[in-house]
MOPAC internal coordinates of N, CA, C and O (Angstrom, degrees):
PM7 1SCF
backbone

  N    0.0000 0     0.00 0     0.00 0    0    0    0
  C    1.4404 1     0.00 0     0.00 0    1    0    0
  C    1.5311 1   108.36 1     0.00 0    2    1    0
  O    1.2310 1   121.27 1   -41.35 1    3    2    1
  N    1.3256 1   115.18 1   138.65 1    3    2    1
  C    1.4575 1   122.26 1   176.95 1    5    3    2
  C    1.5255 1   107.49 1  -116.57 1    6    5    3
  O    1.2310 1   120.81 1   -50.22 1    7    6    5
  N    1.3164 1   116.05 1   129.78 1    7    6    5
  C    1.4618 1   121.66 1  -178.22 1    9    7    6
  C    1.5173 1   109.03 1  -119.15 1   10    9    7
  O    1.2310 1   121.03 1   -49.02 1   11   10    9
  N    1.3251 1   115.63 1   130.98 1   11   10    9
  C    1.4607 1   121.27 1   172.81 1   13   11   10
  C    1.5170 1   107.77 1  -106.94 1   14   13   11
  O    1.2310 1   120.88 1   -50.07 1   15   14   13
  N    1.3221 1   115.93 1   129.93 1   15   14   13
  C    1.4618 1   122.06 1   174.07 1   17   15   14
  C    1.5253 1   105.94 1  -109.76 1   18   17   15
  O    1.2310 1   121.05 1   -67.05 1   19   18   17
  N    1.3291 1   115.60 1   112.95 1   19   18   17
  C    1.4642 1   121.55 1  -177.53 1   21   19   18
  C    1.5232 1   108.53 1  -111.42 1   22   21   19
  O    1.2310 1   120.88 1   -64.08 1   23   22   21
  N    1.3334 1   115.91 1   115.92 1   23   22   21
  C    1.4630 1   122.32 1  -178.96 1   25   23   22
  C    1.5160 1   108.18 1  -111.36 1   26   25   23
  O    1.2310 1   120.72 1   -42.89 1   27   26   25
  N    1.3275 1   116.24 1   137.11 1   27   26   25
  C    1.4657 1   118.93 1  -178.14 1   29   27   26
  C    1.5216 1   111.09 1  -155.12 1   30   29   27
  O    1.2310 1   122.38 1   -15.98 1   31   30   29
  N    1.3269 1   113.05 1   164.02 1   31   30   29
  C    1.4588 1   122.13 1   170.82 1   33   31   30
  C    1.5237 1   106.57 1  -130.24 1   34   33   31
  O    1.2310 1   121.12 1   -42.99 1   35   34   33
  N    1.3239 1   115.46 1   137.01 1   35   34   33
  C    1.4607 1   120.10 1  -178.11 1   37   35   34
  C    1.5170 1   111.48 1   -90.19 1   38   37   35
  O    1.2310 1   121.71 1   -31.05 1   39   38   37
  N    1.3212 1   114.34 1   148.95 1   39   38   37
  C    1.4619 1   120.75 1   171.63 1   41   39   38
  C    1.5265 1   108.44 1   -70.14 1   42   41   39
  O    1.2310 1   119.95 1   -27.67 1   43   42   41
  N    1.3312 1   117.71 1   152.33 1   43   42   41
  C    1.4612 1   119.58 1   175.68 1   45   43   42
  C    1.5280 1   110.57 1   -56.31 1   46   45   43
  O    1.2310 1   120.99 1   -43.20 1   47   46   45
  N    1.3317 1   115.70 1   136.80 1   47   46   45
  C    1.4565 1   120.91 1   177.03 1   49   47   46
  C    1.5169 1   115.49 1    83.98 1   50   49   47
  O    1.2310 1   119.72 1   179.78 1   51   50   49
  N    1.3369 1   118.14 1    -0.22 1   51   50   49
  C    1.4687 1   120.87 1  -176.30 1   53   51   50
  C    1.5253 1   113.31 1   -91.78 1   54   53   51
  O    1.2310 1   120.07 1   169.30 1   55   54   53
  N    1.3150 1   117.48 1   -10.70 1   55   54   53
  C    1.4610 1   122.78 1  -171.10 1   57   55   54
  C    1.5334 1   113.63 1   -53.37 1   58   57   55
  O    1.2310 1   119.81 1   127.35 1   59   58   57
  N    1.3037 1   117.97 1   -52.65 1   59   58   57
  C    1.4656 1   120.85 1  -173.28 1   61   59   58
  C    1.5307 1   112.49 1   -62.21 1   62   61   59
  O    1.2310 1   120.55 1   131.08 1   63   62   61
  N    1.3237 1   116.55 1   -48.92 1   63   62   61
  C    1.4635 1   119.67 1   179.91 1   65   63   62
  C    1.5294 1   110.70 1   -67.58 1   66   65   63
  O    1.2310 1   120.53 1   141.84 1   67   66   65
  N    1.3255 1   116.59 1   -38.16 1   67   66   65
  C    1.4600 1   120.82 1   178.62 1   69   67   66
  C    1.5312 1   111.11 1   -59.02 1   70   69   67
  O    1.2310 1   120.28 1   132.07 1   71   70   69
  N    1.3179 1   117.06 1   -47.93 1   71   70   69
  C    1.4660 1   121.16 1  -178.04 1   73   71   70
  C    1.5246 1   110.44 1   -60.10 1   74   73   71
  O    1.2310 1   120.66 1   138.55 1   75   74   73
  N    1.3085 1   116.34 1   -41.45 1   75   74   73
  C    1.4595 1   120.47 1   179.71 1   77   75   74
  C    1.5366 1   110.90 1   -63.54 1   78   77   75
  O    1.2310 1   120.25 1   131.61 1   79   78   77
  N    1.3218 1   117.13 1   -48.39 1   79   78   77
  C    1.4596 1   120.40 1  -179.12 1   81   79   78
  C    1.5260 1   111.62 1   -68.73 1   82   81   79
  O    1.2310 1   120.11 1   142.45 1   83   82   81
  N    1.3228 1   117.39 1   -37.55 1   83   82   81
  C    1.4737 1   120.50 1   177.59 1   85   83   82
  C    1.5264 1   110.45 1   -62.23 1   86   85   83
  O    1.2310 1   120.31 1   140.82 1   87   86   85
  N    1.3160 1   117.02 1   -39.18 1   87   86   85
  C    1.4637 1   120.04 1   176.33 1   89   87   86
  C    1.5147 1   111.90 1   -61.10 1   90   89   87
  O    1.2310 1   120.71 1   136.91 1   91   90   89
  N    1.3233 1   116.25 1   -43.09 1   91   90   89
  C    1.4584 1   120.17 1   177.96 1   93   91   90
  C    1.5282 1   110.89 1   -64.08 1   94   93   91
  O    1.2310 1   119.96 1   138.96 1   95   94   93
  N    1.3294 1   117.67 1   -41.04 1   95   94   93
  C    1.4629 1   120.35 1   179.96 1   97   95   94
  C    1.5271 1   110.72 1   -64.98 1   98   97   95
  O    1.2310 1   120.04 1   146.93 1   99   98   97
  N    1.3265 1   117.52 1   -33.07 1   99   98   97
  C    1.4632 1   120.46 1   174.67 1  101   99   98
  C    1.5197 1   111.19 1   -62.37 1  102  101   99
  O    1.2310 1   120.65 1   138.03 1  103  102  101
  N    1.3318 1   116.35 1   -41.97 1  103  102  101
  C    1.4694 1   120.47 1   176.88 1  105  103  102
  C    1.5224 1   110.71 1   -61.37 1  106  105  103
  O    1.2310 1   120.49 1   135.15 1  107  106  105
  N    1.3199 1   116.68 1   -44.85 1  107  106  105
  C    1.4659 1   120.97 1  -179.22 1  109  107  106
  C    1.5247 1   110.32 1   -65.03 1  110  109  107
  O    1.2310 1   119.89 1   135.75 1  111  110  109
  N    1.3258 1   117.81 1   -44.25 1  111  110  109
  C    1.4715 1   121.11 1  -178.40 1  113  111  110
  C    1.5219 1   111.01 1   -58.05 1  114  113  111
  O    1.2310 1   120.39 1   140.63 1  115  114  113
  N    1.3280 1   116.87 1   -39.37 1  115  114  113
  C    1.4667 1   120.53 1  -179.07 1  117  115  114
  C    1.5296 1   112.69 1   -62.54 1  118  117  115
  O    1.2310 1   119.77 1   160.94 1  119  118  117
  N    1.3319 1   118.04 1   -19.06 1  119  118  117
  C    1.4687 1   120.70 1  -179.67 1  121  119  118
  C    1.5259 1   112.43 1   -84.33 1  122  121  119
  O    1.2310 1   119.78 1   169.96 1  123  122  121
  N    1.3183 1   118.02 1   -10.04 1  123  122  121
  C    1.4596 1   121.64 1  -177.67 1  125  123  122
  C    1.5332 1   109.05 1   -79.32 1  126  125  123
  O    1.2310 1   119.56 1   -58.04 1  127  126  125
  N    1.3336 1   118.45 1   121.96 1  127  126  125
  C    1.4653 1   119.43 1   175.09 1  129  127  126
  C    1.5339 1   109.91 1   -58.52 1  130  129  127
  O    1.2310 1   120.68 1   -50.22 1  131  130  129
  N    1.3216 1   116.30 1   129.78 1  131  130  129
  C    1.4626 1   120.53 1  -177.31 1  133  131  130
  C    1.5173 1   113.48 1    98.89 1  134  133  131
  O    1.2310 1   120.12 1   173.86 1  135  134  133
  N    1.3417 1   117.37 1    -6.14 1  135  134  133
  C    1.4663 1   121.03 1   173.99 1  137  135  134
  C    1.5265 1   108.02 1   -64.74 1  138  137  135
  O    1.2310 1   120.29 1   -42.69 1  139  138  137
  N    1.3284 1   117.05 1   137.31 1  139  138  137
  C    1.4595 1   121.42 1   177.61 1  141  139  138
  C    1.5202 1   110.76 1  -111.01 1  142  141  139
  O    1.2310 1   120.29 1   123.26 1  143  142  141
  N    1.3382 1   117.05 1   -56.74 1  143  142  141
  C    1.4655 1   119.55 1  -177.44 1  145  143  142
  C    1.5176 1   110.88 1  -169.45 1  146  145  143
  O    1.2310 1   121.57 1   -12.42 1  147  146  145
  N    1.3175 1   114.60 1   167.58 1  147  146  145
  C    1.4617 1   120.88 1   168.29 1  149  147  146
  C    1.5249 1   108.68 1  -153.79 1  150  149  147
  O    1.2310 1   120.92 1   -31.57 1  151  150  149
  N    1.3262 1   115.84 1   148.43 1  151  150  149
  C    1.4563 1   123.12 1   177.77 1  153  151  150
  C    1.5149 1   108.52 1  -146.67 1  154  153  151
  O    1.2310 1   121.21 1   -34.85 1  155  154  153
  N    1.3218 1   115.30 1   145.15 1  155  154  153
  C    1.4546 1   120.52 1   177.63 1  157  155  154
  C    1.5156 1   111.47 1  -119.20 1  158  157  155
  O    1.2310 1   121.35 1   -31.09 1  159  158  157
  N    1.3063 1   115.02 1   148.91 1  159  158  157
  C    1.4618 1   122.69 1  -179.81 1  161  159  158
  C    1.5194 1   108.32 1  -137.27 1  162  161  159
  O    1.2310 1   120.92 1   -29.60 1  163  162  161
  N    1.3315 1   115.84 1   150.40 1  163  162  161
  C    1.4599 1   120.83 1   176.09 1  165  163  162
  C    1.5274 1   107.68 1  -125.29 1  166  165  163
  O    1.2310 1   121.02 1   -55.27 1  167  166  165
  N    1.3308 1   115.65 1   124.73 1  167  166  165
  C    1.4638 1   121.33 1   179.44 1  169  167  166
  C    1.5279 1   110.34 1   -79.69 1  170  169  167
  O    1.2310 1   120.89 1   -16.14 1  171  170  169
  N    1.3198 1   115.89 1   163.86 1  171  170  169
  C    1.4628 1   121.40 1   179.55 1  173  171  170
  C    1.5256 1   112.13 1   -58.22 1  174  173  171
  O    1.2310 1   120.31 1   149.67 1  175  174  173
  N    1.3424 1   117.02 1   -30.33 1  175  174  173
  C    1.4654 1   120.11 1  -178.64 1  177  175  174
  C    1.5315 1   112.80 1   -86.55 1  178  177  175
  O    1.2310 1   120.31 1  -175.20 1  179  178  177
  N    1.3435 1   117.01 1     4.80 1  179  178  177
  C    1.4558 1   120.41 1   176.32 1  181  179  178
  C    1.5211 1   115.19 1    96.52 1  182  181  179
  O    1.2310 1   119.95 1   170.55 1  183  182  181
  N    1.3256 1   117.70 1    -9.45 1  183  182  181
  C    1.4692 1   118.68 1   177.94 1  185  183  182
  C    1.5218 1   108.66 1   -68.78 1  186  185  183
  O    1.2310 1   121.11 1   -42.95 1  187  186  185
  N    1.3288 1   115.49 1   137.05 1  187  186  185
  C    1.4625 1   123.00 1   177.33 1  189  187  186
  C    1.5231 1   108.32 1  -105.08 1  190  189  187
  O    1.2310 1   120.71 1   -39.68 1  191  190  189
  N    1.3267 1   116.25 1   140.32 1  191  190  189
  C    1.4571 1   121.29 1   176.00 1  193  191  190
  C    1.5276 1   107.67 1  -131.28 1  194  193  191
  O    1.2310 1   121.19 1   -53.60 1  195  194  193
  N    1.3209 1   115.33 1   126.40 1  195  194  193
  C    1.4534 1   120.95 1   174.92 1  197  195  194
  C    1.5177 1   107.58 1  -118.20 1  198  197  195
  O    1.2310 1   120.67 1   -47.88 1  199  198  197
  N    1.3296 1   116.33 1   132.12 1  199  198  197
  C    1.4526 1   122.56 1   178.30 1  201  199  198
  C    1.5229 1   107.21 1  -112.41 1  202  201  199
  O    1.2310 1   120.81 1   -58.11 1  203  202  201
  N    1.3355 1   116.06 1   121.89 1  203  202  201
  C    1.4517 1   121.97 1  -177.64 1  205  203  202
  C    1.5228 1   108.49 1  -119.66 1  206  205  203
  O    1.2310 1   120.14 1   -46.84 1  207  206  205
  N    1.3335 1   117.33 1   133.16 1  207  206  205
  C    1.4609 1   121.79 1  -179.43 1  209  207  206
  C    1.5261 1   110.45 1  -118.99 1  210  209  207
  O    1.2310 1   121.02 1   -46.45 1  211  210  209
  N    1.3351 1   115.66 1   133.55 1  211  210  209
  C    1.4554 1   123.49 1   171.91 1  213  211  210
  C    1.5180 1   107.97 1  -127.84 1  214  213  211
  O    1.2310 1   120.75 1   -28.66 1  215  214  213
  N    1.3262 1   116.18 1   151.34 1  215  214  213
  C    1.4623 1   120.60 1  -178.98 1  217  215  214
  C    1.5274 1   112.15 1   -66.57 1  218  217  215
  O    1.2310 1   120.04 1   144.30 1  219  218  217
  N    1.3483 1   117.52 1   -35.70 1  219  218  217
  C    1.4677 1   121.27 1  -173.65 1  221  219  218
  C    1.5226 1   110.73 1  -141.08 1  222  221  219
  O    1.2310 1   121.25 1   -15.01 1  223  222  221
  N    1.3360 1   115.21 1   164.99 1  223  222  221
  C    1.4615 1   119.86 1   173.87 1  225  223  222
  C    1.5288 1   111.11 1   -63.74 1  226  225  223
  O    1.2310 1   120.65 1   145.36 1  227  226  225
  N    1.3264 1   116.36 1   -34.64 1  227  226  225
  C    1.4657 1   120.34 1   178.86 1  229  227  226
  C    1.5243 1   110.68 1   -61.97 1  230  229  227
  O    1.2310 1   120.31 1   137.71 1  231  230  229
  N    1.3251 1   117.00 1   -42.29 1  231  230  229
  C    1.4612 1   120.61 1   177.58 1  233  231  230
  C    1.5244 1   110.60 1   -63.82 1  234  233  231
  O    1.2310 1   120.54 1   135.73 1  235  234  233
  N    1.3242 1   116.57 1   -44.27 1  235  234  233
  C    1.4650 1   120.39 1   176.68 1  237  235  234
  C    1.5196 1   110.52 1   -59.08 1  238  237  235
  O    1.2310 1   120.21 1   137.80 1  239  238  237
  N    1.3243 1   117.20 1   -42.20 1  239  238  237
  C    1.4587 1   120.75 1  -179.94 1  241  239  238
  C    1.5309 1   111.11 1   -62.95 1  242  241  239
  O    1.2310 1   120.08 1   141.44 1  243  242  241
  N    1.3227 1   117.45 1   -38.56 1  243  242  241
  C    1.4698 1   120.37 1   176.67 1  245  243  242
  C    1.5305 1   110.34 1   -59.89 1  246  245  243
  O    1.2310 1   120.67 1   140.60 1  247  246  245
  N    1.3048 1   116.32 1   -39.40 1  247  246  245
  C    1.4653 1   121.35 1   176.37 1  249  247  246
  C    1.5302 1   110.38 1   -66.71 1  250  249  247
  O    1.2310 1   120.92 1   135.81 1  251  250  249
  N    1.3162 1   115.85 1   -44.19 1  251  250  249
  C    1.4616 1   120.66 1  -178.06 1  253  251  250
  C    1.5177 1   111.69 1   -59.61 1  254  253  251
  O    1.2310 1   119.76 1   141.90 1  255  254  253
  N    1.3443 1   118.07 1   -38.10 1  255  254  253
  C    1.4612 1   121.20 1  -175.22 1  257  255  254
  C    1.5314 1   113.58 1   -99.72 1  258  257  255
  O    1.2310 1   120.22 1  -175.23 1  259  258  257
  N    1.3265 1   117.18 1     4.77 1  259  258  257
  C    1.4679 1   119.67 1   178.08 1  261  259  258
  C    1.5284 1   108.80 1   -61.29 1  262  261  259
  O    1.2310 1   119.53 1   -52.34 1  263  262  261
  N    1.3408 1   118.50 1   127.66 1  263  262  261
  C    1.4739 1   121.26 1  -174.57 1  265  263  262
  C    1.5315 1   114.48 1   -55.31 1  266  265  263
  O    1.2310 1   120.18 1   139.51 1  267  266  265
  N    1.3192 1   117.27 1   -40.49 1  267  266  265
  C    1.4702 1   119.44 1  -179.72 1  269  267  266
  C    1.5230 1   110.78 1   -69.88 1  270  269  267
  O    1.2310 1   120.45 1   145.38 1  271  270  269
  N    1.3284 1   116.74 1   -34.62 1  271  270  269
  C    1.4643 1   120.28 1   177.90 1  273  271  270
  C    1.5322 1   110.59 1   -69.35 1  274  273  271
  O    1.2310 1   120.22 1   138.76 1  275  274  273
  N    1.3187 1   117.18 1   -41.24 1  275  274  273
  C    1.4677 1   120.42 1   177.40 1  277  275  274
  C    1.5247 1   110.35 1   -57.81 1  278  277  275
  O    1.2310 1   120.72 1   133.79 1  279  278  277
  N    1.3147 1   116.22 1   -46.21 1  279  278  277
  C    1.4700 1   121.22 1   179.56 1  281  279  278
  C    1.5357 1   110.73 1   -62.08 1  282  281  279
  O    1.2310 1   120.67 1   137.68 1  283  282  281
  N    1.3332 1   116.33 1   -42.32 1  283  282  281
  C    1.4682 1   120.41 1   179.92 1  285  283  282
  C    1.5245 1   111.31 1   -65.61 1  286  285  283
  O    1.2310 1   120.18 1   140.57 1  287  286  285
  N    1.3368 1   117.26 1   -39.43 1  287  286  285
  C    1.4712 1   119.93 1   178.55 1  289  287  286
  C    1.5265 1   110.77 1   -60.77 1  290  289  287
  O    1.2310 1   120.54 1   134.84 1  291  290  289
  N    1.3190 1   116.58 1   -45.16 1  291  290  289
  C    1.4640 1   120.01 1  -179.59 1  293  291  290
  C    1.5336 1   110.64 1   -64.50 1  294  293  291
  O    1.2310 1   120.75 1   139.06 1  295  294  293
  N    1.3209 1   116.17 1   -40.94 1  295  294  293
  C    1.4640 1   120.43 1   178.08 1  297  295  294
  C    1.5281 1   110.47 1   -62.91 1  298  297  295
  O    1.2310 1   120.79 1   139.54 1  299  298  297
  N    1.3321 1   116.09 1   -40.46 1  299  298  297
  C    1.4598 1   120.09 1   178.86 1  301  299  298
  C    1.5154 1   112.60 1   -63.49 1  302  301  299
  O    1.2310 1   120.57 1   137.09 1  303  302  301
  N    1.3223 1   116.51 1   -42.91 1  303  302  301
  C    1.4653 1   120.56 1   178.56 1  305  303  302
  C    1.5211 1   110.31 1   -62.08 1  306  305  303
  O    1.2310 1   120.66 1   137.36 1  307  306  305
  N    1.3227 1   116.35 1   -42.64 1  307  306  305
  C    1.4640 1   120.65 1  -177.64 1  309  307  306
  C    1.5203 1   113.47 1   -75.08 1  310  309  307
  O    1.2310 1   119.88 1   148.75 1  311  310  309
  N    1.3393 1   117.84 1   -31.25 1  311  310  309
  C    1.4638 1   119.93 1  -168.01 1  313  311  310
  C    1.5240 1   117.22 1  -123.07 1  314  313  311
  O    1.2310 1   119.31 1   154.50 1  315  314  313
  N    1.3294 1   118.92 1   -25.50 1  315  314  313
  C    1.4642 1   120.09 1  -171.32 1  317  315  314
  C    1.5219 1   115.09 1  -106.10 1  318  317  315
  O    1.2310 1   120.28 1   133.60 1  319  318  317
  N    1.3123 1   117.07 1   -46.40 1  319  318  317
  C    1.4585 1   120.04 1  -164.77 1  321  319  318
  C    1.5258 1   112.93 1   -92.67 1  322  321  319
  O    1.2310 1   121.58 1   -48.23 1  323  322  321
  N    1.3398 1   114.58 1   131.77 1  323  322  321
  C    1.4612 1   118.60 1   168.09 1  325  323  322
  C    1.5250 1   108.34 1   -86.09 1  326  325  323
  O    1.2310 1   120.62 1   148.10 1  327  326  325
  N    1.3452 1   116.42 1   -31.90 1  327  326  325
  C    1.4623 1   122.51 1   172.43 1  329  327  326
  C    1.5269 1   108.32 1  -150.57 1  330  329  327
  O    1.2310 1   120.92 1   -25.00 1  331  330  329
  N    1.3287 1   115.85 1   155.00 1  331  330  329
  C    1.4614 1   120.34 1   170.07 1  333  331  330
  C    1.5163 1   109.72 1  -156.30 1  334  333  331
  O    1.2310 1   121.80 1   -20.54 1  335  334  333
  N    1.3186 1   114.16 1   159.46 1  335  334  333
  C    1.4654 1   122.21 1   178.02 1  337  335  334
  C    1.5202 1   106.36 1  -153.16 1  338  337  335
  O    1.2310 1   120.37 1   -39.91 1  339  338  337
  N    1.3184 1   116.89 1   140.09 1  339  338  337
  C    1.4562 1   118.08 1   172.66 1  341  339  338
  C    1.5142 1   110.03 1  -132.86 1  342  341  339
  O    1.2310 1   121.77 1   -28.67 1  343  342  341
  N    1.3137 1   114.21 1   151.33 1  343  342  341
  C    1.4588 1   122.40 1   177.85 1  345  343  342
  C    1.5205 1   107.98 1  -130.70 1  346  345  343
  O    1.2310 1   120.80 1   -47.02 1  347  346  345
  N    1.3305 1   116.08 1   132.98 1  347  346  345
  C    1.4508 1   122.12 1   176.83 1  349  347  346
  C    1.5225 1   106.53 1  -103.86 1  350  349  347
  O    1.2310 1   120.29 1   -54.94 1  351  350  349
  N    1.3229 1   117.05 1   125.06 1  351  350  349
  C    1.4565 1   121.78 1  -172.61 1  353  351  350
  C    1.5257 1   110.83 1  -128.86 1  354  353  351
  O    1.2310 1   120.84 1   -39.16 1  355  354  353
  N    1.3153 1   116.00 1   140.84 1  355  354  353
  C    1.4619 1   121.47 1   173.29 1  357  355  354
  C    1.5280 1   106.79 1   -96.84 1  358  357  355
  O    1.2310 1   120.44 1   -49.02 1  359  358  357
  N    1.3222 1   116.77 1   130.98 1  359  358  357
  C    1.4540 1   121.21 1   180.00 1  361  359  358
  C    1.5287 1   108.41 1   -71.85 1  362  361  359
  O    1.2310 1   120.98 1   -56.89 1  363  362  361
  N    1.3081 1   115.73 1   123.11 1  363  362  361
  C    1.4607 1   121.75 1   179.38 1  365  363  362
  C    1.5215 1   110.01 1   -90.31 1  366  365  363
  O    1.2310 1   120.72 1   140.87 1  367  366  365
  N    1.2981 1   116.23 1   -39.13 1  367  366  365
  C    1.4520 1   121.90 1  -179.02 1  369  367  366
  C    1.5203 1   107.40 1  -143.91 1  370  369  367
  O    1.2310 1   120.79 1   -34.23 1  371  370  369
  N    1.3164 1   116.09 1   145.77 1  371  370  369
  C    1.4609 1   121.07 1  -179.96 1  373  371  370
  C    1.5206 1   108.08 1  -138.99 1  374  373  371
  O    1.2310 1   120.41 1   -54.15 1  375  374  373
  N    1.2956 1   116.82 1   125.85 1  375  374  373
  C    1.4566 1   120.77 1   179.38 1  377  375  374
  C    1.5135 1   107.65 1  -141.48 1  378  377  375
  O    1.2310 1   120.61 1   -39.63 1  379  378  377
  N    1.3076 1   116.43 1   140.37 1  379  378  377
  C    1.4657 1   119.37 1   176.85 1  381  379  378
  C    1.5154 1   109.23 1  -140.50 1  382  381  379
  O    1.2310 1   120.89 1   -16.53 1  383  382  381
  N    1.3018 1   115.90 1   163.47 1  383  382  381
  C    1.4439 1   122.16 1   179.78 1  385  383  382
  C    1.5090 1   108.02 1  -148.17 1  386  385  383
  O    1.2310 1   120.42 1   -37.03 1  387  386  385
  N    1.2981 1   116.80 1   142.97 1  387  386  385
  C    1.4611 1   123.14 1   172.30 1  389  387  386
  C    1.5185 1   107.10 1  -145.65 1  390  389  387
  O    1.2310 1   120.34 1   -38.01 1  391  390  389
  N    1.3101 1   116.95 1   141.99 1  391  390  389
  C    1.4744 1   118.59 1   179.69 1  393  391  390
  C    1.5190 1   110.53 1   -66.75 1  394  393  391
  O    1.2310 1   120.92 1   -32.06 1  395  394  393
  N    1.3161 1   115.85 1   147.94 1  395  394  393
  C    1.4638 1   121.05 1   175.63 1  397  395  394
  C    1.5191 1   109.02 1   -72.35 1  398  397  395
  O    1.2310 1   121.17 1   -36.38 1  399  398  397
  N    1.3032 1   115.36 1   143.62 1  399  398  397
  C    1.4604 1   119.96 1   177.16 1  401  399  398
  C    1.5296 1   108.61 1   -69.03 1  402  401  399
  O    1.2310 1   120.99 1   -41.88 1  403  402  401
  N    1.2954 1   115.72 1   138.12 1  403  402  401
  C    1.4681 1   119.76 1   178.23 1  405  403  402
  C    1.5146 1   109.61 1   -80.07 1  406  405  403
  O    1.2310 1   121.45 1   -39.03 1  407  406  405
  N    1.3120 1   114.84 1   140.97 1  407  406  405
  C    1.4590 1   119.88 1   176.87 1  409  407  406
  C    1.5226 1   108.50 1   -88.52 1  410  409  407
  O    1.2310 1   121.04 1   -36.01 1  411  410  409
  N    1.3219 1   115.62 1   143.99 1  411  410  409
  C    1.4601 1   120.05 1   177.66 1  413  411  410
  C    1.5226 1   109.47 1   -65.35 1  414  413  411
  O    1.2310 1   120.79 1   -40.96 1  415  414  413
  N    1.3111 1   116.10 1   139.04 1  415  414  413
  C    1.4728 1   120.25 1  -178.23 1  417  415  414
  C    1.4993 1   110.57 1   -96.22 1  418  417  415
  O    1.2310 1   120.10 1   180.00 1  419  418  417

């Protein structure tokens, strides 16, 4: 599994257009074979964090070079972000837990 952690801050007034384009990029990402998931969060101080998961580096690369994504990245740099940083990470260990559903007595 490959995880991208994308951290950013938006320029004033960019919120509405950003949300619209981010929604479209989510639709496009889902079409990439090997896409797993993505979720975005906004901290109290305004920093945005998006976590994107792909099964393989090849799948991530397909996303990276997708023509619509390339165009959106350039638009974001020019119009949305006051700062951004991304990190590409390989999952070393993965563990999850969920409670078992209770059966009716």
